[in-house]
Residue, then its C-alpha position, 0 to 999 in steps of 0.5 A: x973815477x975808475x970803473x970799479x969805483x963807479x960800479x961800487x957806488x951804483x951797485x952794478x958790475x964793471x961788466x955792466x958798465x962796459x956793456x952800457x958803454x958798448x951800446x952807447x948808453x954812457x960815454x966815459x972819458x979816458x985818462x992819459x993812460x987810456x983808462x976809463x975815467x967816469x965823472x961822479x955826475x955819471x952816477x945819476x945816469x947809471x942809477x937811472x939805467x940800473x933801476x929801469x933794468x930792474x923793473x924790466x925795461x929793455x936797453x933800447x927803451x932806456x936808450x930812447x929815454x936817456x937823452x931826455x933824462x940827461x937834459x932834465x926834460x924827463x919829468x916825474x909824471x912821464x916816469x910814473x906813466x912809463x912805470x904804470x905802463x910797465x906794471x900793466x905789461x907785468x900784470x898781463x904776463x902774470x895773467x898769462x902765466x896763471x892761465x898756463x899754470x892752470x892748463x898744466x894742472x889740468x893736464x896733470x889731472x887728465x893724465x892721472x885719470x888715465x893711469x890705471x888704478x894700482x891693484x888692490x892689496x890683499x891682507x896676508x898673514x905671516x902666520x902659517x895656517x894649520x892644516x887639518 
């Protein structure tokens, strides 16, 4: 199957597939005309890579797990444990971002407290005063 067809089936771009190939994650065959020729069985690998990227795993981390996934040695328990570890990393990032946001709010309040108060407005009537 051609790259565009596999990309459509997997919900990724052809550019992503070429990138995965360049990094050695996938190895398509070649047609007699020199075009990339992807077997339908490669769809499973592409979906694994794509789903892993969506939850934030790096391509080197995915590359480490891909041989076990291909061979059927990467069990559900291992995948769940990896996802739980990733979730813990995300929780740490969220906590760090929340702390950083609190600092920003604090700085805004501090800067606003330094700003001089605007002068008090006095009421002036538009009517002309009668002079005695």
